[in-house]
ROSE-188608 format. One record per residue: residue number from 1; x, y, z of N, C-alpha, C, O in turn. Coordinates in nm, 3 decimals. Layout:
N
{site NUM,{X,Y,Z},{X,Y,Z},{X,Y,Z},{X,Y,Z}}
...
This chain:
138
{site 1,{3.299,2.287,-3.922},{3.257,2.151,-3.956},{3.164,2.162,-4.075},{3.065,2.235,-4.073}}
{site 2,{3.198,2.087,-4.182},{3.114,2.096,-4.300},{2.988,2.012,-4.280},{2.977,1.934,-4.186}}
{site 3,{2.897,2.031,-4.370},{2.765,1.966,-4.358},{2.776,1.814,-4.361},{2.704,1.746,-4.288}}
{site 4,{2.863,1.761,-4.444},{2.881,1.616,-4.454},{2.934,1.558,-4.323},{2.889,1.453,-4.279}}
{site 5,{3.030,1.626,-4.261},{3.086,1.581,-4.133},{2.979,1.584,-4.024},{2.972,1.493,-3.942}}
{site 6,{2.896,1.687,-4.022},{2.789,1.700,-3.924},{2.688,1.587,-3.940},{2.643,1.530,-3.840}}
{site 7,{2.654,1.553,-4.062},{2.559,1.443,-4.086},{2.620,1.311,-4.040},{2.551,1.228,-3.980}}
{site 8,{2.748,1.290,-4.068},{2.816,1.166,-4.026},{2.820,1.157,-3.874},{2.797,1.050,-3.818}}
{site 9,{2.848,1.267,-3.805},{2.852,1.269,-3.660},{2.714,1.239,-3.601},{2.703,1.161,-3.507}}
{site 10,{2.612,1.299,-3.656},{2.475,1.273,-3.608},{2.436,1.127,-3.630},{2.369,1.067,-3.545}}
{site 11,{2.477,1.069,-3.741},{2.447,0.929,-3.768},{2.510,0.838,-3.664},{2.449,0.740,-3.622}}
{site 12,{2.634,0.870,-3.623},{2.702,0.789,-3.521},{2.631,0.804,-3.387},{2.608,0.706,-3.317}}
{site 13,{2.598,0.926,-3.350},{2.532,0.951,-3.221},{2.396,0.881,-3.216},{2.362,0.820,-3.115}}
{site 14,{2.320,0.889,-3.322},{2.188,0.826,-3.326},{2.202,0.674,-3.328},{2.117,0.604,-3.271}}
{site 15,{2.305,0.622,-3.390},{2.322,0.477,-3.400},{2.362,0.414,-3.268},{2.339,0.294,-3.247}}
{site 16,{2.423,0.491,-3.176},{2.462,0.436,-3.047},{2.337,0.421,-2.961},{2.267,0.520,-2.937}}
{site 17,{2.307,0.301,-2.916},{2.184,0.282,-2.838},{2.186,0.365,-2.710},{2.287,0.372,-2.640}}
{site 18,{2.074,0.427,-2.682},{2.060,0.507,-2.562},{2.068,0.417,-2.439},{2.122,0.458,-2.336}}
{site 19,{2.016,0.297,-2.447},{2.011,0.205,-2.333},{2.133,0.113,-2.330},{2.123,-0.002,-2.287}}
{site 20,{2.247,0.163,-2.376},{2.368,0.081,-2.377},{2.415,0.048,-2.236},{2.489,-0.049,-2.217}}
{site 21,{2.374,0.127,-2.138},{2.413,0.099,-2.001},{2.346,-0.029,-1.954},{2.228,-0.051,-1.981}}
{site 22,{2.419,-0.112,-1.885},{2.361,-0.237,-1.835},{2.324,-0.219,-1.689},{2.391,-0.147,-1.614}}
{site 23,{2.219,-0.285,-1.650},{2.169,-0.280,-1.514},{2.164,-0.421,-1.458},{2.148,-0.517,-1.534}}
{site 24,{2.177,-0.435,-1.327},{2.161,-0.568,-1.268},{2.015,-0.612,-1.283},{1.926,-0.529,-1.297}}
{site 25,{1.991,-0.742,-1.279},{1.853,-0.789,-1.289},{1.771,-0.737,-1.170},{1.822,-0.721,-1.059}}
{site 26,{1.645,-0.712,-1.194},{1.556,-0.670,-1.085},{1.538,-0.785,-0.988},{1.527,-0.900,-1.029}}
{site 27,{1.535,-0.753,-0.861},{1.517,-0.853,-0.757},{1.382,-0.829,-0.692},{1.352,-0.718,-0.647}}
{site 28,{1.301,-0.932,-0.687},{1.170,-0.923,-0.622},{1.178,-0.993,-0.487},{1.186,-1.116,-0.480}}
{site 29,{1.177,-0.914,-0.381},{1.185,-0.967,-0.246},{1.044,-0.977,-0.190},{0.976,-0.875,-0.179}}
{site 30,{0.999,-1.096,-0.154},{0.864,-1.109,-0.099},{0.850,-1.026,0.029},{0.936,-1.030,0.117}}
{site 31,{0.740,-0.951,0.039},{0.714,-0.871,0.158},{0.581,-0.906,0.224},{0.556,-0.868,0.338}}
{site 32,{0.495,-0.976,0.151},{0.364,-1.007,0.207},{0.301,-1.122,0.130},{0.299,-1.122,0.007}}
{site 33,{0.251,-1.219,0.204},{0.169,-1.326,0.148},{0.057,-1.351,0.246},{0.082,-1.384,0.362}}
{site 34,{-0.064,-1.337,0.202},{-0.181,-1.359,0.287},{-0.287,-1.435,0.208},{-0.306,-1.410,0.089}}
{site 35,{-0.353,-1.526,0.274},{-0.466,-1.594,0.212},{-0.591,-1.511,0.235},{-0.614,-1.460,0.345}}
{site 36,{-0.672,-1.498,0.131},{-0.799,-1.428,0.149},{-0.891,-1.517,0.231},{-0.900,-1.637,0.205}}
{site 37,{-0.960,-1.459,0.329},{-1.041,-1.541,0.418},{-1.163,-1.600,0.348},{-1.215,-1.542,0.253}}
{site 38,{-1.208,-1.718,0.395},{-1.331,-1.774,0.340},{-1.446,-1.676,0.363},{-1.453,-1.611,0.467}}
{site 39,{-1.533,-1.668,0.269},{-1.648,-1.579,0.283},{-1.623,-1.437,0.238},{-1.716,-1.357,0.229}}
{site 40,{-1.497,-1.403,0.208},{-1.467,-1.269,0.156},{-1.522,-1.259,0.015},{-1.524,-1.358,-0.058}}
{site 41,{-1.567,-1.140,-0.024},{-1.614,-1.125,-0.162},{-1.504,-1.160,-0.261},{-1.386,-1.131,-0.237}}
{site 42,{-1.542,-1.220,-0.372},{-1.446,-1.250,-0.478},{-1.415,-1.118,-0.548},{-1.504,-1.056,-0.605}}
{site 43,{-1.289,-1.074,-0.544},{-1.256,-0.942,-0.599},{-1.279,-0.933,-0.749},{-1.234,-1.018,-0.826}}
{site 44,{-1.349,-0.829,-0.789},{-1.362,-0.795,-0.930},{-1.339,-0.646,-0.951},{-1.332,-0.597,-1.064}}
{site 45,{-1.328,-0.573,-0.839},{-1.302,-0.429,-0.841},{-1.192,-0.402,-0.739},{-1.197,-0.451,-0.627}}
{site 46,{-1.094,-0.323,-0.779},{-0.987,-0.283,-0.688},{-0.999,-0.133,-0.667},{-0.995,-0.055,-0.763}}
{site 47,{-1.015,-0.091,-0.541},{-1.023,0.051,-0.508},{-0.905,0.088,-0.422},{-0.871,0.016,-0.328}}
{site 48,{-0.841,0.198,-0.452},{-0.728,0.245,-0.374},{-0.758,0.379,-0.311},{-0.831,0.460,-0.368}}
{site 49,{-0.699,0.403,-0.193},{-0.719,0.530,-0.124},{-0.595,0.567,-0.044},{-0.531,0.480,0.016}}
{site 50,{-0.561,0.695,-0.045},{-0.455,0.748,0.041},{-0.527,0.805,0.164},{-0.621,0.883,0.150}}
{site 51,{-0.481,0.765,0.283},{-0.546,0.809,0.407},{-0.439,0.871,0.496},{-0.338,0.808,0.528}}
{site 52,{-0.462,0.996,0.536},{-0.369,1.070,0.618},{-0.423,1.079,0.759},{-0.538,1.118,0.780}}
{site 53,{-0.340,1.043,0.858},{-0.377,1.046,0.999},{-0.305,1.164,1.066},{-0.186,1.185,1.043}}
{site 54,{-0.377,1.239,1.147},{-0.317,1.345,1.227},{-0.229,1.282,1.335},{-0.244,1.163,1.364}}
{site 55,{-0.140,1.359,1.394},{-0.058,1.304,1.502},{-0.145,1.239,1.610},{-0.240,1.299,1.660}}
{site 56,{-0.112,1.115,1.644},{-0.183,1.042,1.749},{-0.322,0.994,1.712},{-0.391,0.936,1.797}}
{site 57,{-0.367,1.015,1.590},{-0.505,0.983,1.553},{-0.530,0.832,1.550},{-0.458,0.758,1.483}}
{site 58,{-0.633,0.786,1.623},{-0.673,0.646,1.616},{-0.775,0.626,1.505},{-0.837,0.722,1.458}}
{site 59,{-0.793,0.503,1.465},{-0.899,0.471,1.369},{-1.027,0.437,1.443},{-1.137,0.472,1.399}}
{site 60,{-1.013,0.370,1.555},{-1.130,0.318,1.626},{-1.155,0.174,1.582},{-1.109,0.131,1.477}}
{site 61,{-1.228,0.102,1.665},{-1.258,-0.039,1.637},{-1.344,-0.046,1.511},{-1.447,0.021,1.500}}
{site 62,{-1.299,-0.129,1.417},{-1.370,-0.136,1.288},{-1.344,-0.270,1.221},{-1.262,-0.349,1.268}}
{site 63,{-1.415,-0.293,1.113},{-1.383,-0.405,1.025},{-1.410,-0.361,0.883},{-1.479,-0.263,0.857}}
{site 64,{-1.354,-0.437,0.793},{-1.377,-0.414,0.651},{-1.455,-0.533,0.596},{-1.415,-0.647,0.619}}
{site 65,{-1.564,-0.509,0.525},{-1.637,-0.620,0.464},{-1.562,-0.683,0.346},{-1.604,-0.784,0.290}}
{site 66,{-1.450,-0.620,0.309},{-1.363,-0.670,0.202},{-1.220,-0.670,0.256},{-1.189,-0.595,0.349}}
{site 67,{-1.134,-0.753,0.200},{-0.995,-0.753,0.243},{-0.924,-0.628,0.192},{-0.954,-0.576,0.085}}
{site 68,{-0.828,-0.580,0.273},{-0.753,-0.459,0.241},{-0.604,-0.491,0.249},{-0.559,-0.553,0.346}}
{site 69,{-0.530,-0.451,0.150},{-0.385,-0.464,0.150},{-0.329,-0.327,0.119},{-0.385,-0.253,0.038}}
{site 70,{-0.218,-0.292,0.182},{-0.163,-0.160,0.157},{-0.022,-0.146,0.208},{0.043,-0.243,0.247}}
{site 71,{0.023,-0.021,0.208},{0.159,0.009,0.253},{0.155,0.140,0.332},{0.081,0.233,0.298}}
{site 72,{0.234,0.145,0.437},{0.253,0.268,0.511},{0.348,0.354,0.429},{0.460,0.312,0.398}}
{site 73,{0.305,0.473,0.394},{0.387,0.561,0.310},{0.456,0.671,0.390},{0.548,0.735,0.340}}
{site 74,{0.411,0.693,0.515},{0.474,0.794,0.599},{0.445,0.761,0.745},{0.331,0.729,0.780}}
{site 75,{0.547,0.766,0.830},{0.528,0.743,0.973},{0.519,0.595,1.007},{0.577,0.511,0.938}}
{site 76,{0.447,0.565,1.114},{0.427,0.427,1.156},{0.294,0.415,1.228},{0.237,0.513,1.274}}
{site 77,{0.246,0.290,1.235},{0.114,0.263,1.292},{0.122,0.149,1.393},{0.200,0.055,1.377}}
{site 78,{0.039,0.160,1.496},{0.018,0.050,1.590},{-0.107,-0.022,1.541},{-0.214,0.038,1.533}}
{site 79,{-0.092,-0.150,1.509},{-0.204,-0.228,1.454},{-0.229,-0.347,1.545},{-0.137,-0.413,1.592}}
{site 80,{-0.358,-0.373,1.569},{-0.397,-0.491,1.647},{-0.532,-0.540,1.598},{-0.630,-0.465,1.597}}
{site 81,{-0.536,-0.666,1.556},{-0.664,-0.727,1.521},{-0.719,-0.798,1.643},{-0.644,-0.835,1.734}}
{site 82,{-0.849,-0.817,1.645},{-0.912,-0.883,1.760},{-0.849,-1.020,1.783},{-0.841,-1.102,1.692}}
{site 83,{-0.805,-1.044,1.906},{-0.743,-1.171,1.942},{-0.594,-1.177,1.913},{-0.530,-1.277,1.942}}
{site 84,{-0.539,-1.071,1.855},{-0.396,-1.070,1.820},{-0.318,-0.970,1.904},{-0.377,-0.891,1.978}}
{site 85,{-0.188,-0.974,1.892},{-0.100,-0.882,1.964},{-0.081,-0.754,1.883},{-0.092,-0.755,1.761}}
{site 86,{-0.052,-0.646,1.953},{-0.017,-0.521,1.886},{0.115,-0.539,1.811},{0.204,-0.611,1.857}}
{site 87,{0.126,-0.474,1.696},{0.255,-0.469,1.627},{0.267,-0.335,1.555},{0.167,-0.269,1.528}}
{site 88,{0.388,-0.298,1.525},{0.417,-0.170,1.460},{0.447,-0.196,1.313},{0.521,-0.288,1.278}}
{site 89,{0.387,-0.114,1.227},{0.416,-0.118,1.083},{0.470,0.020,1.046},{0.405,0.122,1.071}}
{site 90,{0.589,0.021,0.986},{0.660,0.145,0.956},{0.653,0.179,0.807},{0.613,0.096,0.725}}
{site 91,{0.691,0.302,0.775},{0.692,0.348,0.636},{0.767,0.249,0.547},{0.877,0.205,0.579}}
{site 92,{0.705,0.215,0.436},{0.762,0.120,0.341},{0.719,-0.023,0.366},{0.745,-0.111,0.284}}
{site 93,{0.653,-0.050,0.479},{0.611,-0.186,0.512},{0.464,-0.207,0.477},{0.384,-0.114,0.483}}
{site 94,{0.429,-0.332,0.439},{0.291,-0.362,0.401},{0.204,-0.395,0.522},{0.253,-0.425,0.631}}
{site 95,{0.074,-0.389,0.499},{-0.023,-0.437,0.598},{-0.135,-0.509,0.526},{-0.155,-0.491,0.406}}
{site 96,{-0.207,-0.592,0.600},{-0.322,-0.665,0.546},{-0.430,-0.669,0.652},{-0.403,-0.701,0.768}}
{site 97,{-0.551,-0.636,0.613},{-0.668,-0.650,0.699},{-0.765,-0.744,0.630},{-0.819,-0.713,0.524}}
{site 98,{-0.785,-0.861,0.690},{-0.873,-0.962,0.631},{-1.019,-0.917,0.642},{-1.058,-0.853,0.739}}
{site 99,{-1.097,-0.951,0.542},{-1.239,-0.918,0.541},{-1.307,-0.973,0.666},{-1.285,-1.088,0.706}}
{site 100,{-1.392,-0.890,0.727},{-1.480,-0.927,0.838},{-1.407,-0.965,0.966},{-1.465,-1.031,1.053}}
{site 101,{-1.280,-0.926,0.980},{-1.206,-0.949,1.104},{-1.193,-0.814,1.175},{-1.133,-0.722,1.119}}
{site 102,{-1.248,-0.801,1.296},{-1.239,-0.671,1.365},{-1.095,-0.628,1.391},{-1.011,-0.707,1.433}}
{site 103,{-1.069,-0.502,1.365},{-0.941,-0.439,1.396},{-0.963,-0.349,1.516},{-1.046,-0.259,1.514}}
{site 104,{-0.887,-0.375,1.622},{-0.900,-0.299,1.746},{-0.825,-0.167,1.735},{-0.875,-0.062,1.777}}
{site 105,{-0.704,-0.173,1.679},{-0.620,-0.054,1.664},{-0.561,-0.050,1.524},{-0.513,-0.150,1.471}}
{site 106,{-0.566,0.066,1.467},{-0.488,0.100,1.347},{-0.460,0.249,1.365},{-0.520,0.333,1.299}}
{site 107,{-0.367,0.278,1.456},{-0.348,0.413,1.508},{-0.212,0.470,1.468},{-0.112,0.397,1.462}}
{site 108,{-0.209,0.599,1.441},{-0.082,0.668,1.418},{0.002,0.653,1.544},{-0.041,0.694,1.652}}
{site 109,{0.120,0.595,1.532},{0.206,0.570,1.648},{0.270,0.697,1.703},{0.317,0.698,1.817}}
{site 110,{0.274,0.804,1.625},{0.339,0.928,1.668},{0.237,1.027,1.721},{0.131,1.049,1.662}}
{site 111,{0.270,1.086,1.834},{0.185,1.192,1.892},{0.218,1.329,1.834},{0.147,1.426,1.858}}
{site 112,{0.328,1.337,1.755},{0.373,1.467,1.705},{0.377,1.480,1.553},{0.382,1.592,1.502}}
{site 113,{0.374,1.368,1.480},{0.388,1.372,1.334},{0.269,1.303,1.267},{0.218,1.204,1.320}}
{site 114,{0.224,1.354,1.152},{0.120,1.283,1.077},{0.175,1.152,1.021},{0.296,1.134,1.011}}
{site 115,{0.086,1.064,0.985},{0.123,0.937,0.922},{0.025,0.911,0.808},{-0.082,0.970,0.802}}
{site 116,{0.065,0.821,0.716},{-0.015,0.804,0.595},{-0.005,0.660,0.545},{0.100,0.596,0.554}}
{site 117,{-0.115,0.613,0.492},{-0.118,0.482,0.428},{-0.181,0.495,0.290},{-0.254,0.589,0.261}}
{site 118,{-0.150,0.398,0.205},{-0.224,0.378,0.081},{-0.280,0.237,0.092},{-0.206,0.140,0.102}}
{site 119,{-0.413,0.227,0.089},{-0.480,0.099,0.102},{-0.553,0.063,-0.026},{-0.606,0.149,-0.097}}
{site 120,{-0.556,-0.068,-0.055},{-0.626,-0.118,-0.172},{-0.731,-0.217,-0.125},{-0.700,-0.316,-0.058}}
{site 121,{-0.854,-0.189,-0.160},{-0.970,-0.267,-0.117},{-1.006,-0.366,-0.227},{-1.033,-0.326,-0.340}}
{site 122,{-1.008,-0.495,-0.193},{-1.039,-0.602,-0.289},{-1.188,-0.628,-0.281},{-1.232,-0.712,-0.203}}
{site 123,{-1.264,-0.559,-0.362},{-1.410,-0.565,-0.350},{-1.472,-0.628,-0.475},{-1.406,-0.652,-0.575}}
{site 124,{-1.599,-0.652,-0.465},{-1.674,-0.711,-0.575},{-1.776,-0.614,-0.633},{-1.852,-0.651,-0.723}}
{site 125,{-1.776,-0.490,-0.583},{-1.881,-0.397,-0.624},{-1.837,-0.253,-0.598},{-1.766,-0.226,-0.502}}
{site 126,{-1.880,-0.163,-0.684},{-1.855,-0.021,-0.659},{-1.936,0.031,-0.541},{-1.900,0.132,-0.480}}
{site 127,{-2.045,-0.038,-0.507},{-2.135,0.013,-0.404},{-2.115,-0.051,-0.266},{-2.173,-0.005,-0.168}}
{site 128,{-2.033,-0.155,-0.257},{-2.012,-0.220,-0.126},{-1.938,-0.123,-0.033},{-1.838,-0.064,-0.074}}
{site 129,{-1.985,-0.107,0.092},{-1.911,-0.023,0.188},{-1.771,-0.083,0.211},{-1.753,-0.204,0.206}}
{site 130,{-1.673,0.004,0.235},{-1.536,-0.040,0.252},{-1.496,-0.054,0.399},{-1.398,-0.122,0.430}}
{site 131,{-1.569,0.011,0.489},{-1.537,0.005,0.632},{-1.666,0.013,0.713},{-1.763,0.078,0.673}}
{site 132,{-1.666,-0.055,0.825},{-1.779,-0.051,0.919},{-1.721,-0.023,1.056},{-1.642,-0.102,1.108}}
{site 133,{-1.761,0.091,1.115},{-1.713,0.124,1.250},{-1.793,0.040,1.351},{-1.914,0.023,1.338}}
{site 134,{-1.723,-0.011,1.451},{-1.782,-0.097,1.553},{-1.779,-0.028,1.688},{-1.696,0.061,1.711}}
{site 135,{-1.870,-0.067,1.776},{-1.867,-0.015,1.913},{-1.740,-0.060,1.982},{-1.690,-0.170,1.958}}
{site 136,{-1.688,0.026,2.067},{-1.568,-0.009,2.144},{-1.606,-0.111,2.249},{-1.710,-0.098,2.315}}
{site 137,{-1.523,-0.215,2.266},{-1.542,-0.313,2.373},{-1.470,-0.261,2.496},{-1.361,-0.206,2.485}}
{site 138,{-1.529,-0.278,2.610},{-1.465,-0.231,2.735},{-1.422,-0.346,2.819},{-1.366,-0.326,2.927}}
């Protein structure tokens, strides 16, 4: 192949758009809508954390002074807020913990496998505590 032919071939290859493949439009499926509770801090700082639970590990009764939204990234969790029913949240599913609402259970549902969440704290300050452990009610 002579030099002129090589240059012509390269020009054709470069001229063909790399993104010529067409894709279907992105679909946004709603998975969570929650109202922030009255009295919650007005978010100006977003903090994220990955939290890994050992098999069967409970969180214990607690509350967050700020609202928390997140997703289960591995395993599943048994979640129960004060006054509510237990429910299971599985990998890929979202969760929401409203500010100042006690959570009775946020426990790894598996006794044999670890589980993991990524939570995002909607806070107003770098110094505000993100969790407050509460005494267990009997």
